Each structure stands twice: as structure tokens, then as C-alpha cells.
C-alpha positions in Angstrom: -87.0 164.8 101.1 -83.5 163.9 100.3 -80.8 166.6 100.2 -77.8 164.5 99.2 -74.7 166.3 98.0 -72.3 164.9 95.5 -68.6 165.4 95.8 -65.7 164.1 93.8 -62.7 162.2 95.2 -59.5 162.1 93.1 -57.1 159.4 94.0 -53.7 159.8 92.3 -50.1 158.7 92.3 -47.8 161.4 93.6 -44.4 160.6 91.9 -42.6 163.1 94.1 -43.1 161.0 97.2 -43.9 157.6 95.6 -47.3 157.3 97.3 -51.0 157.4 96.3 -52.9 160.4 97.7 -56.4 161.8 97.4 -58.2 165.1 97.2 -61.8 166.1 97.3 -63.6 168.5 95.0 -67.1 170.1 94.7 -67.4 169.8 91.0 -66.5 167.2 88.3 -64.7 169.9 86.3 -62.4 170.8 89.2 -61.7 167.1 89.8 -61.0 166.5 86.1 -58.6 169.4 85.8 -56.7 168.2 88.9 -56.6 164.6 87.6 -55.3 165.8 84.2 -52.4 167.7 85.8 -51.3 164.5 87.7 -51.4 162.2 84.6 -48.4 163.6 82.9 -45.9 160.7 83.0 -45.9 157.0 81.9 -46.3 155.8 85.5 -48.9 158.4 86.5 -52.5 157.7 87.2 -55.6 159.2 88.7 -59.1 157.9 89.4 -62.2 160.1 90.0 -65.0 158.8 92.2 -68.4 160.5 92.5 -69.5 160.2 96.1 -72.9 160.9 97.5 -72.8 162.5 100.9 -75.7 163.1 103.3 -75.4 166.5 105.0 -75.3 166.4 108.8 -78.5 167.1 110.6 -78.7 170.5 112.3 -79.8 170.7 115.9 -83.2 172.4 116.3 
């Protein structure tokens, strides 16, 4: 049985420091809101990637 979890990585350009950065979110809605806030200027950009993560195995 697979118990894969999906998380959403937002990579964006931080104009304040002139570098690209990334944040991780549990839901697409949270990721979309964050990305929208960082796409306000002409040179701004953000990319959302859905990533499947396998949970770590617990010791018995």
C-alpha cells in the first residue's frame, strides 16, 4: 500500500535581495496564494511544483 504525500514547492524571485528562493506548502491553494503575492512586478516570477514525498518509515 502506498501512502505517498504530495507537497507543493514554490520557487520565486525575491526582488528585495535579487535571488531566487523557495518555500514548501501542504496545499495547492496556499502555494498559489504565496506565488500570487510574489508576482507583482514586471520582473517577478514564481513556479509551483507538485512533489510526491514518501513518508519515512517508523521503527517498530
